[in-house]
PDB file as gemmi writes it, atoms N, CA and C in Angstrom:
CRYST1    1.000    1.000    1.000  90.00  90.00  90.00 P 1                      
ATOM      1  N   MET A   1      -6.856  11.308 -25.830  1.00  0.00           N  
ATOM      2  CA  MET A   1      -6.915  10.316 -26.781  1.00  0.00           C  
ATOM      3  C   MET A   1      -7.261   9.084 -26.341  1.00  0.00           C  
ATOM      4  N   LEU A   2      -8.007   8.239 -26.409  1.00  0.00           N  
ATOM      5  CA  LEU A   2      -8.203   6.675 -26.574  1.00  0.00           C  
ATOM      6  C   LEU A   2      -7.386   6.408 -27.793  1.00  0.00           C  
ATOM      7  N   GLY A   3      -6.289   5.166 -27.302  1.00  0.00           N  
ATOM      8  CA  GLY A   3      -6.891   4.594 -28.511  1.00  0.00           C  
ATOM      9  C   GLY A   3      -7.553   3.007 -28.736  1.00  0.00           C  
ATOM     10  N   GLN A   4      -7.578   2.404 -30.263  1.00  0.00           N  
ATOM     11  CA  GLN A   4      -8.551   1.523 -29.724  1.00  0.00           C  
ATOM     12  C   GLN A   4      -8.661   0.423 -29.164  1.00  0.00           C  
ATOM     13  N   GLY A   5      -9.674   0.232 -28.541  1.00  0.00           N  
ATOM     14  CA  GLY A   5      -9.673  -0.796 -27.105  1.00  0.00           C  
ATOM     15  C   GLY A   5      -8.769  -0.915 -25.914  1.00  0.00           C  
ATOM     16  N   CYS A   6      -9.137   0.616 -25.809  1.00  0.00           N  
ATOM     17  CA  CYS A   6      -8.223   1.332 -24.363  1.00  0.00           C  
ATOM     18  C   CYS A   6     -10.073   1.591 -24.320  1.00  0.00           C  
ATOM     19  N   CYS A   7      -9.271   1.369 -22.736  1.00  0.00           N  
ATOM     20  CA  CYS A   7     -10.504   2.052 -21.338  1.00  0.00           C  
ATOM     21  C   CYS A   7      -9.896   2.332 -19.873  1.00  0.00           C  
ATOM     22  N   ARG A   8     -10.665   3.566 -19.626  1.00  0.00           N  
ATOM     23  CA  ARG A   8      -9.974   4.025 -17.932  1.00  0.00           C  
ATOM     24  C   ARG A   8     -10.356   3.838 -17.525  1.00  0.00           C  
ATOM     25  N   ALA A   9      -9.656   3.076 -15.771  1.00  0.00           N  
ATOM     26  CA  ALA A   9     -10.645   2.813 -14.542  1.00  0.00           C  
ATOM     27  C   ALA A   9     -10.287   3.781 -13.433  1.00  0.00           C  
ATOM     28  N   VAL A  10     -10.846   4.381 -13.252  1.00  0.00           N  
ATOM     29  CA  VAL A  10     -10.872   5.560 -12.263  1.00  0.00           C  
ATOM     30  C   VAL A  10     -10.552   4.820 -11.250  1.00  0.00           C  
ATOM     31  N   LEU A  11      -8.553   5.093 -10.688  1.00  0.00           N  
ATOM     32  CA  LEU A  11      -7.894   4.890  -9.269  1.00  0.00           C  
ATOM     33  C   LEU A  11      -9.023   5.734  -8.164  1.00  0.00           C  
ATOM     34  N   ALA A  12      -9.123   6.898  -8.544  1.00  0.00           N  
ATOM     35  CA  ALA A  12      -8.833   7.795  -7.652  1.00  0.00           C  
ATOM     36  C   ALA A  12      -9.514   9.253  -8.221  1.00  0.00           C  
ATOM     37  N   ARG A  13     -10.690  10.291  -7.342  1.00  0.00           N  
ATOM     38  CA  ARG A  13     -11.142  11.410  -7.665  1.00  0.00           C  
ATOM     39  C   ARG A  13     -11.303  12.232  -5.967  1.00  0.00           C  
ATOM     40  N   GLY A  14     -10.886  13.116  -6.426  1.00  0.00           N  
ATOM     41  CA  GLY A  14     -10.750  14.324  -5.311  1.00  0.00           C  
ATOM     42  C   GLY A  14     -11.848  15.625  -6.144  1.00  0.00           C  
ATOM     43  N   PRO A  15     -11.946  16.834  -5.745  1.00  0.00           N  
ATOM     44  CA  PRO A  15     -12.427  17.985  -5.869  1.00  0.00           C  
ATOM     45  C   PRO A  15     -11.716  18.620  -7.228  1.00  0.00           C  
ATOM     46  N   CYS A  16      -9.868  18.782  -7.321  1.00  0.00           N  
ATOM     47  CA  CYS A  16      -9.550  19.366  -8.177  1.00  0.00           C  
ATOM     48  C   CYS A  16      -8.205  18.131  -8.802  1.00  0.00           C  
ATOM     49  N   ALA A  17      -9.002  16.501  -8.958  1.00  0.00           N  
ATOM     50  CA  ALA A  17      -8.135  15.626  -9.868  1.00  0.00           C  
ATOM     51  C   ALA A  17      -8.274  14.099  -9.982  1.00  0.00           C  
ATOM     52  N   GLU A  18      -8.157  13.300 -10.453  1.00  0.00           N  
ATOM     53  CA  GLU A  18      -8.470  12.185 -10.839  1.00  0.00           C  
ATOM     54  C   GLU A  18      -7.322  11.161 -11.404  1.00  0.00           C  
ATOM     55  N   VAL A  19      -7.059  10.409 -10.672  1.00  0.00           N  
ATOM     56  CA  VAL A  19      -6.317   9.523 -11.582  1.00  0.00           C  
ATOM     57  C   VAL A  19      -6.698   8.622 -12.353  1.00  0.00           C  
ATOM     58  N   THR A  20      -6.813   7.908 -13.424  1.00  0.00           N  
ATOM     59  CA  THR A  20      -7.301   7.056 -13.897  1.00  0.00           C  
ATOM     60  C   THR A  20      -6.186   5.779 -14.720  1.00  0.00           C  
ATOM     61  N   ARG A  21      -6.178   4.430 -14.721  1.00  0.00           N  
ATOM     62  CA  ARG A  21      -5.508   3.540 -15.836  1.00  0.00           C  
ATOM     63  C   ARG A  21      -6.094   2.890 -16.553  1.00  0.00           C  
ATOM     64  N   CYS A  22      -5.342   3.283 -17.882  1.00  0.00           N  
ATOM     65  CA  CYS A  22      -5.930   2.618 -19.286  1.00  0.00           C  
ATOM     66  C   CYS A  22      -5.413   1.680 -19.103  1.00  0.00           C  
ATOM     67  N   SER A  23      -6.414   0.885 -19.850  1.00  0.00           N  
ATOM     68  CA  SER A  23      -6.232  -0.654 -19.713  1.00  0.00           C  
ATOM     69  C   SER A  23      -4.997  -1.285 -20.752  1.00  0.00           C  
ATOM     70  N   CYS A  24      -3.864   0.143 -22.087  1.00  0.00           N  
ATOM     71  CA  CYS A  24      -3.066  -0.159 -21.805  1.00  0.00           C  
ATOM     72  C   CYS A  24      -1.332  -0.400 -20.726  1.00  0.00           C  
ATOM     73  N   GLY A  25      -1.756   0.029 -19.825  1.00  0.00           N  
ATOM     74  CA  GLY A  25      -1.024   0.553 -18.599  1.00  0.00           C  
ATOM     75  C   GLY A  25      -0.134   1.410 -18.180  1.00  0.00           C  
ATOM     76  N   HIS A  26      -0.881   2.836 -19.069  1.00  0.00           N  
ATOM     77  CA  HIS A  26      -0.211   4.161 -18.801  1.00  0.00           C  
ATOM     78  C   HIS A  26      -1.073   4.273 -17.224  1.00  0.00           C  
ATOM     79  N   ILE A  27      -0.907   5.802 -16.727  1.00  0.00           N  
ATOM     80  CA  ILE A  27      -1.980   6.288 -15.496  1.00  0.00           C  
ATOM     81  C   ILE A  27      -1.996   8.143 -16.078  1.00  0.00           C  
ATOM     82  N   HIS A  28      -2.935   8.380 -15.713  1.00  0.00           N  
ATOM     83  CA  HIS A  28      -3.244   9.228 -16.578  1.00  0.00           C  
ATOM     84  C   HIS A  28      -3.964   9.983 -15.185  1.00  0.00           C  
ATOM     85  N   LEU A  29      -2.858  10.969 -15.537  1.00  0.00           N  
ATOM     86  CA  LEU A  29      -3.489  12.268 -13.740  1.00  0.00           C  
ATOM     87  C   LEU A  29      -3.789  13.374 -14.599  1.00  0.00           C  
ATOM     88  N   ALA A  30      -4.860  13.401 -14.287  1.00  0.00           N  
ATOM     89  CA  ALA A  30      -6.022  14.845 -14.744  1.00  0.00           C  
ATOM     90  C   ALA A  30      -5.927  16.017 -13.409  1.00  0.00           C  
ATOM     91  N   VAL A  31      -5.344  16.928 -13.625  1.00  0.00           N  
ATOM     92  CA  VAL A  31      -5.639  17.718 -12.544  1.00  0.00           C  
ATOM     93  C   VAL A  31      -6.612  19.362 -13.381  1.00  0.00           C  
ATOM     94  N   GLY A  32      -6.935  19.597 -13.284  1.00  0.00           N  
ATOM     95  CA  GLY A  32      -8.400  20.569 -14.359  1.00  0.00           C  
ATOM     96  C   GLY A  32      -8.039  20.388 -15.565  1.00  0.00           C  
ATOM     97  N   PRO A  33      -7.096  21.237 -16.291  1.00  0.00           N  
ATOM     98  CA  PRO A  33      -7.480  21.112 -18.368  1.00  0.00           C  
ATOM     99  C   PRO A  33      -6.481  20.266 -18.106  1.00  0.00           C  
ATOM    100  N   VAL A  34      -5.229  19.912 -17.585  1.00  0.00           N  
ATOM    101  CA  VAL A  34      -4.363  19.418 -17.381  1.00  0.00           C  
ATOM    102  C   VAL A  34      -4.487  18.124 -17.934  1.00  0.00           C  
ATOM    103  N   THR A  35      -3.748  17.034 -18.909  1.00  0.00           N  
ATOM    104  CA  THR A  35      -3.953  15.610 -18.458  1.00  0.00           C  
ATOM    105  C   THR A  35      -2.054  15.317 -18.214  1.00  0.00           C  
ATOM    106  N   LEU A  36      -1.573  14.464 -17.560  1.00  0.00           N  
ATOM    107  CA  LEU A  36       0.290  14.120 -17.229  1.00  0.00           C  
ATOM    108  C   LEU A  36      -0.641  12.717 -17.940  1.00  0.00           C  
ATOM    109  N   ARG A  37       0.491  12.119 -19.131  1.00  0.00           N  
ATOM    110  CA  ARG A  37       0.314  10.241 -18.968  1.00  0.00           C  
ATOM    111  C   ARG A  37       1.747  10.416 -17.738  1.00  0.00           C  
ATOM    112  N   LEU A  38       1.734   8.980 -17.189  1.00  0.00           N  
ATOM    113  CA  LEU A  38       2.707   8.351 -16.461  1.00  0.00           C  
ATOM    114  C   LEU A  38       2.992   7.069 -16.281  1.00  0.00           C  
ATOM    115  N   GLU A  39       4.226   6.264 -16.091  1.00  0.00           N  
ATOM    116  CA  GLU A  39       4.304   5.396 -15.587  1.00  0.00           C  
ATOM    117  C   GLU A  39       4.037   5.177 -14.116  1.00  0.00           C  
ATOM    118  N   GLU A  40       4.151   4.121 -13.685  1.00  0.00           N  
ATOM    119  CA  GLU A  40       3.279   3.381 -12.899  1.00  0.00           C  
ATOM    120  C   GLU A  40       4.468   4.621 -11.327  1.00  0.00           C  
ATOM    121  N   ASP A  41       5.921   4.100 -11.577  1.00  0.00           N  
ATOM    122  CA  ASP A  41       6.980   4.405 -10.729  1.00  0.00           C  
ATOM    123  C   ASP A  41       6.952   5.863 -10.679  1.00  0.00           C  
ATOM    124  N   VAL A  42       6.682   6.478 -11.503  1.00  0.00           N  
ATOM    125  CA  VAL A  42       7.184   8.122 -11.888  1.00  0.00           C  
ATOM    126  C   VAL A  42       5.249   8.554 -10.801  1.00  0.00           C  
ATOM    127  N   LEU A  43       4.070   7.756 -11.028  1.00  0.00           N  
ATOM    128  CA  LEU A  43       3.491   8.241 -10.184  1.00  0.00           C  
ATOM    129  C   LEU A  43       3.316   8.243  -8.783  1.00  0.00           C  
ATOM    130  N   ARG A  44       4.208   7.008  -8.241  1.00  0.00           N  
ATOM    131  CA  ARG A  44       4.273   6.745  -6.860  1.00  0.00           C  
ATOM    132  C   ARG A  44       5.808   7.769  -6.770  1.00  0.00           C  
ATOM    133  N   ALA A  45       6.289   8.100  -7.371  1.00  0.00           N  
ATOM    134  CA  ALA A  45       7.710   9.505  -7.022  1.00  0.00           C  
ATOM    135  C   ALA A  45       6.904  10.656  -6.465  1.00  0.00           C  
ATOM    136  N   LEU A  46       5.860  11.396  -7.988  1.00  0.00           N  
ATOM    137  CA  LEU A  46       5.711  12.175  -7.521  1.00  0.00           C  
ATOM    138  C   LEU A  46       4.650  11.843  -6.057  1.00  0.00           C  
ATOM    139  N   GLY A  47       4.068  11.504  -6.353  1.00  0.00           N  
ATOM    140  CA  GLY A  47       3.471  11.034  -4.704  1.00  0.00           C  
ATOM    141  C   GLY A  47       3.964  11.606  -3.881  1.00  0.00           C  
ATOM    142  N   HIS A  48       5.235  10.870  -3.615  1.00  0.00           N  
ATOM    143  CA  HIS A  48       6.275  10.704  -2.193  1.00  0.00           C  
ATOM    144  C   HIS A  48       6.352  12.750  -2.040  1.00  0.00           C  
ATOM    145  N   THR A  49       6.629  13.051  -3.261  1.00  0.00           N  
ATOM    146  CA  THR A  49       7.191  14.360  -3.799  1.00  0.00           C  
ATOM    147  C   THR A  49       6.180  15.509  -3.373  1.00  0.00           C  
ATOM    148  N   LEU A  50       5.125  15.061  -3.474  1.00  0.00           N  
ATOM    149  CA  LEU A  50       3.973  16.088  -3.324  1.00  0.00           C  
ATOM    150  C   LEU A  50       3.617  15.948  -1.830  1.00  0.00           C  
ATOM    151  N   VAL A  51       3.746  14.370  -1.085  1.00  0.00           N  
ATOM    152  CA  VAL A  51       3.241  14.507   0.541  1.00  0.00           C  
ATOM    153  C   VAL A  51       4.656  14.990   1.372  1.00  0.00           C  
ATOM    154  N   GLU A  52       5.994  15.171   1.061  1.00  0.00           N  
ATOM    155  CA  GLU A  52       7.186  15.939   1.625  1.00  0.00           C  
ATOM    156  C   GLU A  52       6.776  17.346   1.166  1.00  0.00           C  
ATOM    157  N   ALA A  53       6.099  18.128   0.285  1.00  0.00           N  
ATOM    158  CA  ALA A  53       6.064  19.280   0.286  1.00  0.00           C  
ATOM    159  C   ALA A  53       5.077  20.078   0.751  1.00  0.00           C  
ATOM    160  N   ILE A  54       4.155  18.800   1.532  1.00  0.00           N  
ATOM    161  CA  ILE A  54       2.924  19.509   2.290  1.00  0.00           C  
ATOM    162  C   ILE A  54       3.632  19.601   3.818  1.00  0.00           C  
ATOM    163  N   GLN A  55       4.349  17.837   3.529  1.00  0.00           N  
ATOM    164  CA  GLN A  55       5.157  18.663   5.541  1.00  0.00           C  
ATOM    165  C   GLN A  55       5.646  19.937   5.667  1.00  0.00           C  
ATOM    166  N   GLN A  56       6.330  19.655   4.517  1.00  0.00           N  
ATOM    167  CA  GLN A  56       7.450  21.150   4.729  1.00  0.00           C  
ATOM    168  C   GLN A  56       6.324  22.688   4.545  1.00  0.00           C  
ATOM    169  N   LEU A  57       5.055  22.172   3.811  1.00  0.00           N  
ATOM    170  CA  LEU A  57       4.086  23.857   4.386  1.00  0.00           C  
ATOM    171  C   LEU A  57       3.886  23.442   6.053  1.00  0.00           C  
ATOM    172  N   GLU A  58       4.012  22.539   6.112  1.00  0.00           N  
ATOM    173  CA  GLU A  58       3.261  22.067   7.564  1.00  0.00           C  
ATOM    174  C   GLU A  58       3.514  22.068   8.501  1.00  0.00           C  
ATOM    175  N   ALA A  59       4.707  22.518   8.038  1.00  0.00           N  
ATOM    176  CA  ALA A  59       6.133  22.681   9.210  1.00  0.00           C  
ATOM    177  C   ALA A  59       6.414  23.562   9.441  1.00  0.00           C  
ATOM    178  N   PRO A  60       6.565  23.822  10.896  1.00  0.00           N  
ATOM    179  CA  PRO A  60       7.168  25.553  11.767  1.00  0.00           C  
ATOM    180  C   PRO A  60       7.827  26.348  10.539  1.00  0.00           C  
ATOM    181  N   PRO A  61       8.103  27.251  10.073  1.00  0.00           N  
ATOM    182  CA  PRO A  61       8.948  28.094   9.859  1.00  0.00           C  
ATOM    183  C   PRO A  61      10.534  27.822  10.424  1.00  0.00           C  
ATOM    184  N   ALA A  62      11.859  27.725   9.092  1.00  0.00           N  
ATOM    185  CA  ALA A  62      12.811  27.789  10.023  1.00  0.00           C  
ATOM    186  C   ALA A  62      13.639  28.258  10.647  1.00  0.00           C  
ATOM    187  N   HIS A  63      13.533  29.376  10.855  1.00  0.00           N  
ATOM    188  CA  HIS A  63      13.799  29.770  11.762  1.00  0.00           C  
ATOM    189  C   HIS A  63      13.480  30.138  12.995  1.00  0.00           C  
ATOM    190  N   GLU A  64      11.609  29.645  13.373  1.00  0.00           N  
ATOM    191  CA  GLU A  64      10.989  28.980  14.618  1.00  0.00           C  
ATOM    192  C   GLU A  64      11.263  27.513  14.893  1.00  0.00           C  
ATOM    193  N   ALA A  65      11.833  26.907  13.763  1.00  0.00           N  
ATOM    194  CA  ALA A  65      12.669  25.436  14.042  1.00  0.00           C  
ATOM    195  C   ALA A  65      13.918  25.353  14.092  1.00  0.00           C  
ATOM    196  N   GLY A  66      14.323  26.422  14.120  1.00  0.00           N  
ATOM    197  CA  GLY A  66      16.071  26.047  14.170  1.00  0.00           C  
ATOM    198  C   GLY A  66      17.223  25.546  13.474  1.00  0.00           C  
ATOM    199  N   ALA A  67      15.829  25.001  12.522  1.00  0.00           N  
ATOM    200  CA  ALA A  67      16.886  24.502  10.834  1.00  0.00           C  
ATOM    201  C   ALA A  67      17.277  25.931  10.237  1.00  0.00           C  
ATOM    202  N   SER A  68      18.446  25.672   9.104  1.00  0.00           N  
ATOM    203  CA  SER A  68      18.722  26.587   8.851  1.00  0.00           C  
ATOM    204  C   SER A  68      18.243  27.022   7.021  1.00  0.00           C  
ATOM    205  N   GLU A  69      17.759  25.680   6.495  1.00  0.00           N  
ATOM    206  CA  GLU A  69      17.238  25.527   4.847  1.00  0.00           C  
ATOM    207  C   GLU A  69      16.307  24.437   5.314  1.00  0.00           C  
ATOM    208  N   PRO A  70      15.427  24.812   4.259  1.00  0.00           N  
ATOM    209  CA  PRO A  70      14.085  23.467   4.532  1.00  0.00           C  
ATOM    210  C   PRO A  70      15.659  22.381   3.981  1.00  0.00           C  
ATOM    211  N   GLN A  71      14.357  20.897   3.759  1.00  0.00           N  
ATOM    212  CA  GLN A  71      14.788  19.955   3.466  1.00  0.00           C  
ATOM    213  C   GLN A  71      14.667  19.832   2.080  1.00  0.00           C  
ATOM    214  N   ALA A  72      16.131  19.446   1.033  1.00  0.00           N  
ATOM    215  CA  ALA A  72      15.633  19.595  -0.209  1.00  0.00           C  
ATOM    216  C   ALA A  72      15.148  17.890  -0.665  1.00  0.00           C  
ATOM    217  N   ALA A  73      14.086  17.933  -1.658  1.00  0.00           N  
ATOM    218  CA  ALA A  73      13.762  16.964  -2.206  1.00  0.00           C  
ATOM    219  C   ALA A  73      15.144  15.972  -2.613  1.00  0.00           C  
ATOM    220  N   THR A  74      14.974  14.487  -2.309  1.00  0.00           N  
ATOM    221  CA  THR A  74      16.265  13.561  -2.787  1.00  0.00           C  
ATOM    222  C   THR A  74      16.398  13.052  -4.047  1.00  0.00           C  
ATOM    223  N   ALA A  75      16.843  12.273  -4.743  1.00  0.00           N  
ATOM    224  CA  ALA A  75      17.467  11.834  -6.334  1.00  0.00           C  
ATOM    225  C   ALA A  75      16.331  10.674  -6.210  1.00  0.00           C  
ATOM    226  N   ALA A  76      15.924  10.371  -5.119  1.00  0.00           N  
ATOM    227  CA  ALA A  76      14.839   9.073  -4.806  1.00  0.00           C  
ATOM    228  C   ALA A  76      13.302   9.030  -5.035  1.00  0.00           C  
ATOM    229  N   HIS A  77      13.029  11.073  -4.905  1.00  0.00           N  
ATOM    230  CA  HIS A  77      11.753  10.982  -5.395  1.00  0.00           C  
ATOM    231  C   HIS A  77      11.493  11.103  -6.972  1.00  0.00           C  
ATOM    232  N   GLY A  78      12.306  11.416  -7.427  1.00  0.00           N  
ATOM    233  CA  GLY A  78      12.546  11.455  -8.916  1.00  0.00           C  
ATOM    234  C   GLY A  78      12.193  10.041 -10.005  1.00  0.00           C  
ATOM    235  N   ALA A  79      12.184  10.071 -10.975  1.00  0.00           N  
ATOM    236  CA  ALA A  79      12.047   9.595 -11.642  1.00  0.00           C  
ATOM    237  C   ALA A  79      13.519   8.273 -11.536  1.00  0.00           C  
ATOM    238  N   PRO A  80      13.529   7.105 -11.521  1.00  0.00           N  
ATOM    239  CA  PRO A  80      14.457   5.731 -11.348  1.00  0.00           C  
ATOM    240  C   PRO A  80      15.358   6.290 -12.163  1.00  0.00           C  
ATOM    241  N   GLY A  81      16.950   6.058 -11.226  1.00  0.00           N  
ATOM    242  CA  GLY A  81      17.853   7.252 -12.009  1.00  0.00           C  
ATOM    243  C   GLY A  81      18.338   8.411 -11.320  1.00  0.00           C  
ATOM    244  N   GLY A  82      17.071   9.082 -10.730  1.00  0.00           N  
ATOM    245  CA  GLY A  82      17.344  10.427  -9.927  1.00  0.00           C  
ATOM    246  C   GLY A  82      17.264  11.486 -11.044  1.00  0.00           C  
ATOM    247  N   GLY A  83      16.774  11.490 -12.256  1.00  0.00           N  
ATOM    248  CA  GLY A  83      16.189  12.351 -13.335  1.00  0.00           C  
ATOM    249  C   GLY A  83      15.303  12.438 -13.945  1.00  0.00           C  
ATOM    250  N   TRP A  84      14.258  13.485 -14.573  1.00  0.00           N  
ATOM    251  CA  TRP A  84      13.719  13.263 -15.200  1.00  0.00           C  
ATOM    252  C   TRP A  84      13.366  12.909 -16.098  1.00  0.00           C  
ATOM    253  N   LYS A  85      12.246  12.059 -16.457  1.00  0.00           N  
ATOM    254  CA  LYS A  85      11.967  10.965 -17.301  1.00  0.00           C  
ATOM    255  C   LYS A  85      10.921  11.851 -17.778  1.00  0.00           C  
ATOM    256  N   GLN A  86      10.583  11.726 -19.576  1.00  0.00           N  
ATOM    257  CA  GLN A  86       9.840  12.191 -20.169  1.00  0.00           C  
ATOM    258  C   GLN A  86       9.381  11.152 -21.356  1.00  0.00           C  
TER     259      GLN A  86                                                      
END                                                                             
C-alpha cells in the first residue's frame, strides 16, 4: 500500500515482473503476486546474482566443461557486508 504522498514510477516492465521506484526512495520488484521492497544496492546485487545464475544455466554441464563444481556466488553479490538484509 502506498503511503500518503507516495507515487511510483515504472523503471522496467516485462512479461513476468515489474520494477518501480517509489517517491519515498524504495524500489519495488513485483513478480506475479509477490512484491519485494528493496533498497537500490540490494536490487543491484540481486541483478548480478540473477545474471550469474543465467550464465550458469547457459554454460555446458560441469562434466563437459572440465570443471568439478559450478561457481559459487560471491559475497559481493549479497547485501553490503556480504549478508542478507531484511
